[in-house]
GUSEVO-59097 format. One record per residue: residue in three letters; y, x, z of N, C-alpha, C in turn. Coordinates in steps of 0.001 Angstrom, whole numbers, padded with zeros to 6 digits, always signed. Layout:
<pts>
AlaYXZYXZYXZ/...
</pts>
This chain:
<pts>
Met-001066+000861-000081-000001-000049-000005+001185+000887+000022/Thr+002136+000620-001030+003202+001630-001065+004501+001057-000461/Pro+004943+001940+000298+006301+001542+001121+007308+001120+000060/Ser+008118+000025+000298+009103-000340-000607+010550-000598+000162/Ala+011616-000317-000680+012914-000777-000143+013056-001969+000410/Thr+012377-002990-000109+012380-004367+000335+011429-004589+001643/Ala+011018-003558+002181+009946-003802+003282+010752-003788+004613/Thr+011739-004099+004457+012687-004389+006006+013145-005804+005881/Arg+013382-006420+007046+013730-007666+007179+015357-007601+007014/Leu+015518-008478+005936+016982-008624+005446+017756-009615+006291/Ser+018920-009569+006591+019808-010617+007045+019843-011908+006292/Gly+019912-013011+007154+020043-014140+006641+019094-015240+007530/Thr+018742-016400+006830+018157-017424+007650+016826-016804+007953/Leu+016386-017194+009040+014861-016629+009410+013869-017978+009134/Val+012931-017633+008493+011931-018617+008161+010930-018669+009421/Pro+010733-019940+009731+009729-020141+010814+008383-019905+010044/Ala+007455-018934+010956+006239-018639+010760+005482-019693+009840/Asp+005313-020859+010559+004467-022145+010165+004967-022323+008727/Met+005960-021945+008181+006247-022291+006850+005617-021715+005872/Met+004999-020542+005998+004469-019622+005144+003395-019988+004700/Gly+003343-020584+003254+001992-021021+002847+001877-020275+001473/Leu+000862-020275+000962+000134-019553-000207-000913-020049-001003/Val-000797-020078-002354-001832-020792-003217-002677-019667-003138/Gly-004089-020009-002952-005126-019006-002760-006049-018990-004124/Arg-006709-018004-004022-007914-018015-005111-008952-018744-004588/Asp-009359-019829-005424-010391-020847-004868-011608-020220-005178/Pro-012542-020434-003979-013926-019810-003868-014725-020106-005172/Tyr-014468-021223-006095-015136-021662-007240-015177-020393-008016/Phe-014083-019663-008058-014020-018557-009081-014814-017457-008631/Glu-015326-017089-007560-016120-016062-006902-017561-016469-006853/Val-018026-017468-007526-019411-017848-007815-019732-017341-009147/Asn-020746-016500-009215-021314-016217-010664-022823-016093-010450/Asn-023509-016592-011289-025051-016572-011429-025450-017194-010151/Asn-024426-018359-009694-025038-019004-008332-024833-018362-007288/Ile-024098-017080-007232-024170-016242-006053-022567-016188-005679/Leu-022271-016430-004375-021033-016436-003759-020638-015123-003473/Asn-019515-014580-003838-019191-013256-003464-018242-013045-002367/Thr-018781-013097-001161-018391-013212+000084-017234-012007+000235/Gln-017713-010974-000100-016877-009759-000130-015394-009961-000473/Ala-015363-010427-001519-013924-010749-002142-013023-011944-001358/Ile-013891-012923-000965-013315-013680+000079-012906-013205+001256/Asp-013656-012483+001894-013285-011574+002997-011863-010810+002737/Gln-011984-010312+001724-010580-009503+001540-009612-010261+001344/Met-009566-011303+000653-008536-012395+000469-008041-012754+001786/Gly-008833-012868+002684-008551-013438+004097-007669-012212+004891/Ile-008203-011087+004502-007657-009804+005235-006153-009470+004575/Glu-006277-009876+003288-004794-009710+002689-003683-010751+003225/Met-004292-011855+003389-003480-012943+003776-003013-012809+005030/Ala-003931-012267+006019-003566-012083+007562-002268-010995+007411/Gln-002472-009922+006530-001551-008833+006681-000015-009545+006299/Leu-000316-010597+005429+001209-011211+004925+001732-012050+005896/Gly+000928-012631+006789+001364-013539+007891+001261-014788+007402/Val+000231-015125+006439+000234-016643+005762-000263-017384+006878/Arg+000448-018656+006941+000130-019532+008025-000917-020658+007232/Trp-000734-020986+006139-001425-022141+005155-001863-021511+003881/Val-002876-022052+003733-003303-021537+002192-003756-023000+001520/Arg-003311-022994+000237-003970-024349-000456-005019-023764-001302/Ile-006126-024521-001005-007324-024286-001903-007729-025566-002833/Asp-008013-025347-003972-008311-026388-004823-009858-026647-004785/Ile-010379-027803-004418-011890-028158-004368-012004-028309-005894/Arg-012848-027313-006488-013368-027497-008123-015010-027556-007952/Leu-015381-028650-008446-016809-029140-008519-017157-029165-009826/Pro-017802-028211-010336-018237-028113-012055-019501-029218-012024/Val-019183-030531-011759-020303-031541-012160-019675-032897-012471/Asp-020236-033592-013299-019556-034728-014124-020096-036082-013019/Tyr-019728-037356-013801-019905-038229-013222-021476-038551-012738/Trp-022436-037829-013802-023646-038340-013729-024651-037197-012896/Ala-023992-036178-012125-024554-035229-011397-025394-035839-010362/Ser-026314-034996-010205-027078-035303-008756-026441-035288-007569/Asp-026665-035836-006597-026223-035819-005156-026585-034299-004743/Ala-027621-033652-005083-027963-032309-004739-027003-031399-005215/Ala-026749-031593-006555-025738-030827-007444-024342-030931-006720/Val-023889-032075-006274-022565-032091-005690-022419-031371-004400/Val-023571-031606-003508-023698-031015-002481-023417-029411-002275/Thr-024086-029171-003478-024426-027569-003584-023023-027102-004152/Ala-022176-027684-005083-020973-027425-005603-020005-027263-004141/Ile-020039-028367-003533-019092-028319-002355-019630-027090-001335/Ser-020497-027073-001168-021132-025875-000086-020503-024460-000437/Arg-020079-024430-001534-019577-023007-002084-018234-022773-001472/Tyr-017400-023870-000943-016415-023595-000073-016549-023393+001675/Asp-017823-023493+001899-018150-023584+003492-017440-022171+003732/Tyr-018019-021047+003133-017692-019882+003792-015989-019636+004152/Phe-015205-019916+003134-013979-019866+003429-013368-020767+004433/Ile-013720-022003+004174-013222-022998+005321-013583-022917+006602/Asn-014833-022470+006762-015555-022528+008112-015498-021023+008857/Thr-015196-019996+008045-015521-018728+008688-014164-018047+008398/Val-013717-017818+007034-012544-016680+006706-011290-017261+007289/Ala-010967-018629+007028-009774-019101+007433-009606-018936+008822/Pro-010458-019518+009594-010284-019599+011270-010297-018312+011717/Arg-011082-017273+011032-010867-015941+011658-009656-015272+011593/His-008768-015951+010559-007294-015225+010534-006316-016384+011018/Gln-006660-017442+011591-005961-018546+012117-004811-019001+010866/Ile-005565-019309+009868-005015-019720+008669-005285-021099+008355/Lys-004390-022244+008246-004854-023616+008091-004809-023669+006516/Val-005634-024693+006422-006308-025098+004982-005619-026388+004558/Leu-004756-026297+003396-004351-027379+002622-005453-027578+001757/Leu-006305-028724+001861-007337-028827+000926-006781-029891-000177/Leu-006883-029286-001391-006326-029981-002667-007369-030640-003390/Leu-007511-032191-003430-008478-032929-003834-007789-033410-005064/Asn-008127-032681-006115-007294-032835-007576-008490-033429-008319/Phe-008005-033322-009873-009021-033982-010827-010148-032869-010947/Asp-010144-031749-010362-011237-030853-010366-012376-031468-009540/Val-012184-032401-008880-013293-032856-007820-014269-033489-008878/Ile-013910-033841-010030-014800-034181-011157-014633-033494-012369/Met-015082-032309-012388-014888-031392-013678-015849-031849-014626/Gly-015234-031917-016095-015956-032259-017064-015873-033581-017638/Val-014570-034263-016996-014209-035776-017228-012809-035842-017343/Asp-012333-036317-018371-010975-036576-018803-010431-037393-017726/Ala-009234-036729-016985-008608-037378-016130-007851-038556-016538/Asn-007709-038865-017869-007183-040067-018360-007982-041314-018127/Glu-009355-041056-017968-010175-042117-017586-009599-043035-016407/Leu-008707-042604-015655-008027-043016-014524-007236-044271-014779/Ala-006790-044276-016163-006231-045259-016769-006764-046340-017336/Arg-008207-046222-017568-008854-047182-018398-009875-048080-017367/Gly-009702-049254-017463-010650-050386-016840-011929-050305-017374/Pro-012656-051209-016797-012331-052250-016036-011985-051825-014589/Tyr-011067-052652-013943-010914-052278-012391-011542-053539-011815/Ser-012076-053045-010421-012697-054294-009752-012645-053927-008118/Thr-013271-054806-007506-013038-054599-006006-014213-053693-005688/Asp-014068-052639-005051-015254-051717-004595-015584-052392-003236/Pro-016725-052704-002964-017186-053073-001400-016714-052074-000381/Lys-016850-050800-000616-016525-049873+000321-014890-049486+000214/Tyr-014421-049210-000780-012980-048980-000897-011948-049853-001383/Gly-012281-051009-001693-011453-052052-001821-010950-052271-003299/Leu-009794-052854-003377-008964-053464-004693-009089-052442-005627/Asn-009088-052830-006883-008505-052149-008314-009108-050468-008381/Tyr-010336-050845-008382-011339-049543-008511-011931-049439-009746/Asn-011680-048243-010536-012639-048024-011902-013506-047100-011438/Lys-014640-046615-012454-015474-045692-012254-015084-044583-011840/Tyr-014094-043918-012524-013536-042531-012058-013066-042579-010665/Met-012177-043572-010328-011950-043896-009098-012933-043776-007964/Gln-013941-044419-008281-015240-044766-007410-015749-043192-007107/Val-016077-042613-008205-016593-041271-007905-015814-040244-007221/Trp-014563-040260-007808-013532-039314-007015-013274-039565-005400/Met-013270-040935-005101-013262-041223-003630-014549-040907-002924/Thr-015553-041219-003498-017045-040808-003038-017187-039450-002709/Arg-016387-038418-003599-016777-037065-003369-015609-036576-002375/Ala-014362-037338-002398-013360-037074-001295-013820-037217-000156/Trp-014636-038434+000143-015277-038701+001653-016315-037997+001875/Gln-017292-037163+000973-018243-036379+001494-017461-034967+001826/Ile-016473-034572+001088-015795-033320+001600-014873-033200+002600/Val-014301-034380+003120-013577-035030+004327-014610-034548+005383/Ala-015484-035356+005538-016578-035649+006484-017346-034318+006611/Arg-017706-033437+005695-018309-032136+005601-017396-031182+006507/Tyr-015977-030929+006228-015251-029951+006920-014303-030600+008173/Gly-014285-031804+008213-013734-032305+009404-012235-031774+009672/Thr-012216-031302+010987-010881-030795+011596-010567-029333+010997/Lys-011643-028813+010273-011549-027441+009603-010165-027600+008545/Ile-009997-028841+008141-009131-029085+007170-007806-029205+007856/Gly-006842-028572+007463-005510-028681+008068-004664-029692+007543/Ala-004638-029869+006403-003979-031168+005608-004804-031230+004424/Ile-004542-032364+003699-005007-033080+002423-004154-033358+001574/Glu-004047-032911+000389-003271-033305-000744-003890-033928-001742/Val-003536-035334-001903-004094-036012-002903-003588-035991-004435/Leu-004379-035330-005259-003980-035142-006688-003150-034116-006741/Asn-002496-033663-008111-001669-032487-008282-001094-032833-009650/Glu+000230-032792-009570+001036-032831-010609+000598-034119-011724/Gln+000328-035151-010959-000485-036589-011578+000617-037208-012490/Asn+001843-036797-012448+002952-037595-013095+003066-036647-014585/Arg+002350-035642-014695+002434-034719-016042+001246-034179-016205/Leu+000267-034672-016976-001022-034032-017090-001161-033126-018188/Pro-002091-032103-018025-002454-031117-019254-003100-032087-020346/Arg-003459-031505-021381-004168-031918-022497-005670-031831-022285/Tyr-006433-032753-022189-007897-032713-021738-008882-032562-022805/Thr-008352-032931-024175-009037-033029-025225-008301-032596-026527/Ser-009080-032036-027505-008277-031654-028496-007149-032460-029122/Asn-007404-033788-029102-006682-034737-029696-006095-035613-028891/Gly-006129-035276-027471-005615-036297-026419-004226-036227-026062/Pro-003692-036988-025147-002169-036995-024890-001946-035641-024031/Leu-000537-035212-023949-000229-034024-023261+001047-034622-022607/Gly+001218-034170-021324+002363-034751-020503+002533-035893-020052/Asn+001381-036772-020261+001404-038187-019788+001233-038316-018211/Ala+001119-039417-017558+000843-039631-016393-000199-040413-015911/Val-000760-040128-014959-001686-041225-014298-001032-042397-013746/Pro-001390-043500-013934-000614-044729-013644-000412-044567-012045/Ala+000916-044929-011594+001284-044741-010328+000635-045658-009419/Thr+000216-046775-009944-000592-047764-008766-001978-046880-008674/Val-002598-046193-009519-003873-045633-009297-003627-044659-008528/Val-002653-043998-008168-002254-042750-007152-002086-043513-005787/Ala-001294-044487-005885-001066-045343-004550-002355-045775-003836/Gln-003209-046101-004883-004422-046896-004347-005450-045587-003727/Leu-005674-044652-004411-006178-043640-003958-005579-043048-002650/Thr-004457-042838-002447-003750-042150-001422-003864-043230-000270/Thr-003601-044440-000626-003752-045475+000484-005233-045643+001132/Thr-006179-045730+000204-007430-045666+000661-007914-044340+001612/Leu-007539-043383+001338-007922-042292+001997-007165-042220+003648/Tyr-005833-042509+003271-005170-042683+004383-005600-043573+005476/Arg-005862-044790+005187-006612-045935+005857-007837-045303+006530/Ala-008823-044748+005682-009838-044280+006091-009715-043235+007270/Cys-008989-042242+007123-008806-041345+007993-008150-042076+009409/Arg-007220-042850+009356-006341-043346+010472-006962-044269+011329/Gly-007963-045346+010742-008633-046101+011522-010031-046606+010900/Gly-010322-045903+009783-011638-046600+009201-012640-045484+009254/Gly-013576-045524+008234-014801-044667+008237-014759-043252+008396/Leu-013545-042535+008192-013267-041176+008414-012627-040751+009617/Gln-012321-041685+010433-011516-041410+011582-011871-040520+012510/Thr-013210-040217+012406-013858-039137+013284-013326-037635+012891/Tyr-013182-037750+011464-013090-036329+010896-011431-035968+010726/Cys-010673-037012+010479-009334-036589+010076-008223-037654+010562/Ala-008465-037978+011930-007380-039131+012453-005910-038544+012687/Thr-005850-037352+012536-004559-036776+012477-003991-035904+011306/Thr-004966-035569+010546-004928-034792+009442-003648-035222+008509/Pro-002848-034370+008340-001670-034869+007267-002238-035367+005996/Ile-001926-036326+005462-002209-036779+003909-000810-036490+003281/Ile-001007-035692+001953+000155-035332+001359-000075-035865+000040/Leu+000986-036625-000439+001123-037014-002026+001199-035904-002908/Gly+000192-035753-003715+000226-034775-004585+001479-034294-005328/Gly+001630-032889-005244+003028-032402-005704+003418-033135-007265/Leu+004559-033436-007245+005152-034229-008587+005760-032909-009238/His+005608-033223-010745+006255-032441-011555+007665-032755-012060/Pro+008645-031863-011762+010040-032351-012041+010412-032846-013353/Arg+009465-032614-014522+009908-032948-015808+009547-034310-016024/Gly+008612-034876-015290+008407-036358-015348+007233-036335-016490/Ser+007016-037526-017044+006015-037800-018090+006478-038093-019363/Asp+005809-037787-020482+006235-037987-021915+005296-039019-022616/Asp+005636-039665-023905+004834-040250-024613+004290-039493-025575/Ala+003621-040105-026650+002748-039364-027506+003712-038473-028408/Ala+005131-038655-028518+006102-037976-029218+006751-036899-028405/Gly+006428-036907-027284+006873-035709-026482+008287-036250-025661/Arg+008686-037620-025917+009963-038043-025504+009725-038397-023951/Leu+010651-038201-022875+010417-038839-021499+010462-040220-021506/Val+009334-040803-020746+009268-042082-020557+009483-042331-019012/Gln+009346-041315-018112+009338-041876-016725+009700-040564-016193/Thr+010754-040505-015230+011204-039220-014683+010440-039072-013276/Asp+010546-037978-012677+009644-037783-011335+010218-038644-010567/Met+011331-039085-010404+011892-039903-009261+011518-041353-009449/Ala+011563-041859-010747+010980-043095-011227+009586-043200-010690/Tyr+008608-042209-011055+007395-042145-010711+007223-042365-009153/Leu+008084-041669-008483+007794-041905-006999+008149-043390-006640/Ala+009309-043847-007155+009656-045163-006782+008483-046302-007236/Ala+007629-045915-008195+006723-046857-008621+005579-046834-007940/Ile+005360-045406-007076+004163-045316-006029+004507-046249-004961/Tyr+005702-046159-004442+006217-046744-003328+006231-048341-003580/Ser+006685-048939-004842+006705-050252-005025+005177-050762-005281/Ser+004233-050131-005428+002903-050515-005636+002457-051625-004652/Ser+001333-052387-005029+000929-053309-004137+000239-052671-002950/Ala-000396-051422-003274-001166-050764-002137-000300-050295-001078/Phe+001040-049626-001510+001824-049158-000547+002496-050207+000290/Gln+002990-051222-000561+003732-052442+000258+002834-053158+001240/Leu+001276-053192+000837+000690-053949+001771+000326-053122+003084/Ala+000023-051780+002618-000026-050804+003678+001052-050916+004696/Tyr+002271-050742+004185+003537-050929+005120+003579-051891+005909/Ser+003265-053354+005321+003444-054532+006081+002238-054711+007056/Glu+001185-053897+006851+000084-054204+007732+000110-053043+008961/Leu+000528-051819+008455+000518-050571+009575+001949-050464+010124/Gly+002861-050897+009427+004271-050687+009954+004888-049363+009467/Arg+004085-048767+008666+004603-047237+008252+003729-047221+006570/Trp+004417-046108+005920+003954-046010+004522+002606-045031+004789/Pro+001709-045152+003682+000519-044501+003955+000465-043021+003349/Leu+001138-042420+003999+001135-040930+003900+001946-040198+004791/Asp+001859-038597+004804+002617-038077+006045+003567-037095+005226/Ala+003659-036792+004251+004613-036111+003402+004372-036258+001904/Val+005481-035941+001032+005328-035829-000339+005412-034500-000736/Gly+004541-034234-001647+004509-032797-002288+005466-032977-003560/Tyr+005963-031671-003620+006816-031385-004779+006904-029833-005416/His+007099-029975-006726+006786-028548-007475+008115-028061-007980/Ser+009056-027474-007168+010520-027271-007690+010675-025776-008505/Tyr+009743-025622-009354+009824-024615-010308+011032-024340-011019/Pro+011870-023383-010937+013446-023026-011465+013452-023721-012979/Trp+012570-023252-013968+012692-023546-015336+012523-025161-015498/Glu+011571-025703-014816+011403-027239-014743+012609-027962-014380/Leu+013200-027485-013101+014471-028087-012861+015492-028059-013705/Ala+015682-026711-014410+016592-026351-015279+016513-027653-016563/Phe+015269-027738-016694+015059-028607-018044+015607-029973-017822/Ile+015640-030620-016440+016100-031881-016308+017543-031853-015775/Gly+018076-030515-015802+019614-030422-015508+019728-030179-014130/Val+018821-029760-013336+019100-029583-011942+019217-028027-011589/Arg+020432-027699-010961+020721-026061-011088+020111-025355-010099/Asn+019685-025945-008743+018969-025129-008073+018125-025891-007002/Gln+017681-025226-005984+016719-025765-004931+017564-026740-004150/Thr+018730-026504-003582+019659-027441-002979+019706-028829-003650/Gln+020167-028671-004885+020338-029960-005751+018906-030815-005726/Ala+017963-029850-006067+016589-030485-006252+016332-031334-005096/Tyr+016499-030838-003605+016073-031621-002769+017129-032616-002176/Asp+018311-032386-002469+019087-033320-002404+018730-034693-003144/Arg+018693-034455-004364+017773-035399-005256+016811-036076-004880/Leu+015766-035570-004437+014599-035975-003683+015023-037005-002480/Arg+015499-036327-001508+015897-037019-000352+016690-038284-000560/Ala+017626-038310-001465+018482-039654-001862+017599-040617-002158/Gln+016392-040164-003055+015323-041237-003547+014447-041762-002227/Leu+014401-040761-001622+013445-041228-000508+014205-042255+000466/Val+015513-041950+000776+016366-042759+001353+016312-044189+000616/Ala+016737-044085-000514+016679-045360-001134+015278-046124-001167/Leu+014290-045605-001053+012741-046162-000794+012544-046722+000536/Asn+013264-046245+001508+013398-046886+002823+012311-046048+003414/Asp+012354-044627+003105+011402-043623+003914+012552-042314+004075/Pro+013627-042453+004829+014545-041444+004972+014010-040097+005597/Leu+013092-040289+006536+012770-038965+007256+011298-038457+007037/Arg+010943-038852+005567+009732-038230+005088+009629-036986+004873/Pro+008900-035993+005493+009000-034627+005316+008430-034463+003808/Val+008724-033237+003105+008411-032819+001828+007597-031634+001881/Trp+006553-031466+001443+005728-029973+001152+005907-029352-000032/Val+006332-028488-000222+006510-027672-001474+005056-026854-001738/Thr+004200-027869-002477+002817-027311-002515+002671-026449-003578/Glu+003637-026155-004433+003632-025000-005457+005196-024634-005735/Ile+005372-023445-005776+006653-022717-006289+006335-021226-006582/Gly+006793-020863-007876+006499-019433-008089+007334-018962-009027/Tyr+006756-017537-009699+007738-016864-010567+006806-015976-011380/Asn+006641-015932-012544+005840-015131-013425+006412-013998-013838/Val+006005-012748-013280+006862-011667-013686+006644-011446-015264/Ala+005608-011781-015931+005348-011636-017334+006239-012451-018358/Tyr+006886-013604-017699+007613-014673-018454+008905-014111-019105/Ser+009163-014004-020349+010380-013967-020814+011156-012502-020183/Thr+012292-012719-019785+013053-011413-019273+012874-011368-017713/Gln+011817-012060-017115+011698-012062-015489+011186-010680-014988/Thr+011615-010128-013900+011084-008781-013541+010578-009098-012092/Glu+009868-007885-011749+009329-007925-010338+010608-008118-009178/Leu+011540-007524-009446+012682-007489-008478+013298-008850-008536/Gly+013273-009587-009656+013578-010970-009837+012661-011909-009040/Gln+011377-011599-009093+010479-012348-008211+010739-012141-006781/Ala+010917-011000-006450+011063-010712-004883+012197-011523-004372/Asn+013663-011241-005218+014624-011660-004771+014523-013331-004786/Tyr+013894-013724-005676+013734-015366-005648+012947-015983-004818/Leu+011949-015410-004346+011077-015648-003309+011826-015727-001959/Gly+012477-014744-001720+013301-014678-000384+014427-015593-000632/Ala+015048-015854-001418+015949-016961-001429+015448-018387-001435/Val+014221-018658-002076+013787-020073-001818+013422-020227-000522/Tyr+012696-019402+000121+012202-019690+001408+013436-019674+002677/Arg+014433-019036+002208+015665-019092+003286+016321-020447+002889/Val+016598-020804+001844+017280-021959+001498+016481-023255+001990/Leu+015342-023163+001714+014430-024351+002319+014353-024570+003695/Ala+014104-023168+004495+014045-023212+005716+015376-023746+006618/Ser+016521-023835+005782+017675-024156+006404+017910-025813+006462/Arg+016958-026567+005621+017283-027994+005488+016530-028731+006631/Leu+017412-029437+007125+016972-030327+008407+017154-031963+007888/Leu+016355-032795+008413+016653-034134+008251+017463-034574+009465/Ser+018018-035897+009183+019117-036406+010027+018668-036510+011428/Asp+017606-036571+011994+016843-036358+013209+016807-035113+013826/Gly+017007-034015+012936+016872-032833+013452+015604-032212+012989/Ser+014777-032674+012570+013352-032090+012241+013581-031417+010956/Arg+012617-030644+010740+012755-029728+009472+012221-030602+008093/Glu+013238-030736+007074+012720-031621+005768+011643-030982+005276/Ile+011484-029530+005061+010279-029001+004412+009693-027974+005186/Pro+008433-028572+005990+007533-027815+006874+007002-026672+006370/Val+006468-026598+005096+005604-025635+004612+005919-025606+003195/Val+006043-024286+002679+006320-023885+001210+005251-022836+000811/Phe+004453-023490-000205+003200-022597-000883+003843-021873-002069/Trp+003731-020425-001867+004254-019895-003002+002908-019563-003879/Phe+003294-019833-005226+002315-019767-006419+002464-018300-006950/Lys+001522-017397-006499+000198-017588-005977-000159-016208-005296/Tyr-001417-016121-004758-001798-014961-004339-002047-013619-005225/Glu-002717-014166-006335-003290-013209-007506-002775-013213-008581/Asp-002784-012563-009485-002817-012880-010980-003756-013168-011604/Phe-003879-014070-012682-005074-014550-013336-005040-014585-014904/Pro-005953-014750-015520-006138-014362-016882-005251-015485-017629/Pro-004631-015035-018939-004954-013713-019466-003991-012561-018750/Asp-004463-011469-018926-003664-010341-018347-002491-009780-019048/Thr-002598-009855-020458-001730-009441-021195-001330-010564-022343/Gly-000109-009951-023148+000143-011123-024129+001184-011996-023794/Ser+001776-012964-024866+002711-013652-024568+002667-014620-023424/Asn+001202-014993-023281+001062-015958-022168+000330-015437-020966/Ala+000677-014122-020664+000234-013383-019519+000518-014187-018166/Gln-000402-014250-017036-000091-015088-016003+000151-014238-014733/Lys+001241-013418-014683+001442-012549-013658+002302-013227-012342/Trp+001676-014115-011771+002465-014804-010790+002249-014054-009412/Gly+001352-013503-009316+000829-013045-007990+001659-012177-007125/Leu+001456-012140-005831+001972-011203-004975+001183-009823-005102/Val-000272-010176-005523-001180-008947-005555-001568-008805-007231/His-002056-007853-007357-003180-007656-008863-004318-007142-008533/Ile-005134-007836-008597-006786-007376-008404-007069-006882-009950/Pro-007738-006019-009992-008139-005333-011226-009147-006383-011887/Phe-008907-006490-013279-010086-007108-013867-010878-006144-014607/Val-012465-006575-014475-013361-005862-015124-014268-006260-016073/Ala-014934-005656-016929-015674-006208-017672-016889-007192-017390/Gly-017196-008379-018277-018144-009064-017820-017874-010548-017933/Asn-018743-011299-018088-018751-012788-018320-018716-013611-016981/Cys-017298-014072-016750-017494-014672-015272-016560-015994-015211/Thr-016908-016885-014109-016248-018022-014344-014706-017990-014286/Gly-014034-018744-015038-012745-018613-015007-011919-017834-016301/Gly-012991-017159-016943-012693-016644-018236-012157-015164-017797/Ala-012381-014394-016674-012172-013089-016270-012997-012552-015123/Cys-013361-011388-015231-014138-010939-013795-013132-009918-013220/Tyr-013353-010054-011950-012402-009294-011110-013108-008389-010467/Gln-012525-007195-010058-013139-006166-009181-013777-006884-008075/Pro-015258-006518-007988-016062-007407-007079-015593-007245-005548/Asp-014906-006314-005023-014706-006036-003611-013292-006676-003392/Gly-012708-007260-004587-011428-007995-004304-010144-007406-003739/Arg-010300-006119-003711-009115-005169-003390-008042-005184-004306/Pro-006822-005416-003930-005818-005410-004867-005539-003956-005097/Ser-005347-003766-006538-004814-002437-006924-003137-002144-006934/Tyr-002571-003325-006684-001079-003268-006732-000439-004485-005947/Tyr+000545-004077-005252+001244-004939-004253+002877-005086-004892/Arg+003182-006462-005235+004540-006418-005919+005465-006496-004898/Leu+006638-006147-005258+007896-006217-004282+007993-007406-003447/Ala+007531-008649-004089+007521-009860-003521+006576-010005-002314/Trp+005633-009182-002234+004707-009124-001324+005482-008549+000095/Tyr+006168-007531-000131+006859-007150+001291+007823-008121+001658/Val+008573-008916+000691+009483-009805+000831+009006-010969+001563/Tyr+007737-011382+001474+006986-012396+001895+006623-012198+003405/Arg+006017-010879+003439+005585-010351+004831+006867-010342+005682/Asp+008065-009924+005320+009188-009745+006251+009980-010883+006407/Leu+009949-012194+005832+010659-013202+005757+010516-014060+007496/His+009506-013764+008118+009279-014521+009441+009065-013524+010457/
</pts>
């Protein structure tokens, strides 16, 4: 680890230690030939502990489609056991478990928008096949790990989807009513239903919204991020939960305030971004709802961006967001998850993905995710931003 000029605490707003989150390398990528590379997972835990990471976001990726056997689903989930049950507790790191579309890998997430919808005897109104399978697996996962899960995030950038098939839509959204139904079902199950034993107090986070909103087939904006949030709150699932529970069925709203995405919609900085989001939450009768930044980052390989720019940006983001308070004096943004722990493929070219605080060497081989990493998981390089992150709190 090379000393750096940035490795001293700079003046400015101190960041609460509990605010320090990081998007980790998912254990899914450490499974090759059905063998889990625990050495690399151990090393990630060590590195995160040295950084002072208090929260890590892990995406549950299950390479099993609708028709997989129960045994195959259990095997896929079990690959996360070592990190969640052993490594994270060893280093006192809380896990934000992302229950994303990857819970059903190999199926187009646009199936969420296709009926028929019916009443499920266990989960309630307005469920289609995708929703039933997703919720069944979410139920299994939460019951398996229980209080080892620090918080649960329901979906990710559901208001702006990637392209799943060669001729499929790009940038469209999952219907807000579907997101509301899944979030509400999980919230109710944890707070007083069949999952209460496992997650009675576990925060439920609405999946991180993409600032650019959703597009139609011609690439034209059809729904802003704030309009999508409003549609979730106005859904029958949310409205019924509010009338019955006396509160909204979530504990925080996730948001992804990447600077270039904000610029695309004319938002100049983080302060303006969260003033805008807070104004919408006030309008939706939820003025004190916390916001979790479940992704924000800076790709050193993008355009004219630099390592120094990444380091400076990371420090500025955490300090600005740490200074924001709600009207009752509580922190508006309890956790910020920097994207990302490590660089990922491709390593070179116009689409290189150099987001990481560390670089783990790529080596020859045919591995999950399109690239093999050095098996011991030891970084060969620590970026300037690594030191800034370490010294912020």
